[in-house]
C-alpha positions as CSV (number, residue, x, y, z in Angstrom):
1,M,298.1,256.5,196.5
2,Y,298.3,258.2,200.1
3,Q,300.9,257.2,202.6
4,E,300.5,257.9,206.4
5,M,301.5,260.4,208.7
6,C,302.4,259.6,213.1
7,V,301.3,262.1,215.3
8,H,304.5,262.9,215.6
9,E,305.3,264.0,212.7
10,L,302.8,265.7,212.5
11,A,303.2,268.2,215.5
12,Q,306.6,268.7,214.3
13,G,305.1,269.6,210.6
14,L,302.8,272.3,212.0
15,E,305.7,273.2,214.2
16,R,308.2,273.7,210.8
17,R,304.9,275.2,208.9
18,D,305.7,272.7,206.3
19,V,302.4,270.8,206.6
20,V,299.0,272.2,206.4
21,L,296.5,270.0,208.0
22,L,293.2,269.5,206.2
23,D,290.5,268.1,208.4
24,V,287.9,266.3,205.7
25,R,285.3,265.8,208.4
26,D,281.6,267.5,208.3
27,A,281.1,270.9,210.2
28,E,279.4,269.7,213.2
29,H,282.6,267.3,214.3
30,F,285.2,270.1,213.5
31,A,283.4,272.3,215.7
32,A,283.4,269.1,218.6
33,G,287.0,269.3,218.8
34,H,289.7,269.9,216.2
35,I,294.0,269.9,215.7
36,P,295.4,273.4,216.3
37,G,295.9,274.8,213.1
38,S,293.8,272.7,210.8
39,L,291.5,273.9,207.9
40,P,287.8,272.9,207.8
41,V,287.1,271.3,204.2
42,P,284.5,268.9,203.9
43,L,285.2,267.3,201.4
44,P,282.7,267.6,199.8
45,D,283.9,271.3,199.5
46,L,287.7,270.3,198.7
47,P,287.0,269.8,194.6
48,G,285.9,273.9,194.5
49,R,288.1,274.9,196.8
50,L,291.2,273.2,195.3
51,R,290.1,275.2,191.6
52,D,289.9,278.7,193.6
53,P,292.9,281.1,193.5
54,D,291.0,283.1,196.2
55,D,290.2,280.4,198.8
56,E,293.0,280.1,201.8
57,L,293.1,276.3,201.0
58,W,294.4,277.1,197.3
59,A,296.8,279.8,198.4
60,R,298.7,277.9,200.9
61,L,298.8,274.6,198.3
62,F,299.8,276.0,195.1
63,G,300.1,280.3,195.7
64,A,303.4,282.4,195.5
65,R,304.0,282.8,199.1
66,R,303.8,279.2,199.8
67,P,306.8,277.1,201.2
68,L,309.0,275.6,198.5
69,L,308.2,271.7,200.5
70,I,305.3,271.7,201.5
71,R,302.5,268.2,202.5
72,V,299.0,267.8,203.1
73,G,297.9,266.0,206.5
74,I,294.7,264.8,206.2
75,V,292.2,264.3,209.1
76,G,288.8,262.7,208.7
77,D,287.2,258.9,209.3
78,A,288.9,256.4,206.7
79,E,286.8,256.8,203.8
80,R,287.3,260.8,204.1
81,T,290.6,260.5,204.1
82,I,291.4,257.8,201.7
83,D,289.3,260.3,199.0
84,A,290.6,263.2,199.8
85,A,294.2,262.1,199.5
86,A,292.6,260.8,195.8
87,I,291.5,264.0,195.1
88,L,294.8,265.8,195.9
89,D,297.0,263.1,194.3
90,E,295.6,264.0,190.9
91,L,296.3,267.7,191.6
92,G,300.2,266.2,192.1
93,V,299.5,267.0,195.6
94,E,301.9,265.2,198.3
95,S,298.9,264.1,201.4
96,Y,299.1,262.2,204.2
97,V,296.7,260.4,206.4
98,V,297.6,261.2,209.5
99,A,297.1,257.4,211.2
100,G,294.2,257.8,214.0
101,G,293.3,261.1,213.3
102,T,292.2,263.6,215.7
103,R,291.7,260.4,218.3
104,A,295.4,259.5,218.0
105,W,296.2,263.2,218.4
106,S,294.2,263.7,221.8
107,A,295.3,260.0,223.1
108,A,299.2,261.0,222.8
109,G,298.5,264.4,225.3
110,R,297.8,266.8,222.2
111,P,295.4,269.9,222.8
112,L,291.9,269.9,220.4
113,N,290.2,273.3,219.6
114,R,286.4,273.2,220.3
115,R,286.4,276.5,219.0
116,W,285.5,277.4,215.2
């Protein structure tokens, strides 16, 4: 089961560095505009990256240098974010679907990066 996180909560978490933000859209959509600080992890790649201790994502979620409290925000289309939350939940990772995703972020006047 997933929880939701609003844009304001996401912004605060990114500022405090206690949120890891995954963008589970494909590379084309990520490049067209993404939330600064998000990690591009297309949904089909997520399971493999979560099992690879040499991967940046694995290190940020499970490595020794990760914060004591960490939440994972997820953006992408509704189906992908829910699927990603289910994958993370199986591993015991607290995950949140960002309500409205990148559109809500942009509508709140927050910037989108358009570079990879």
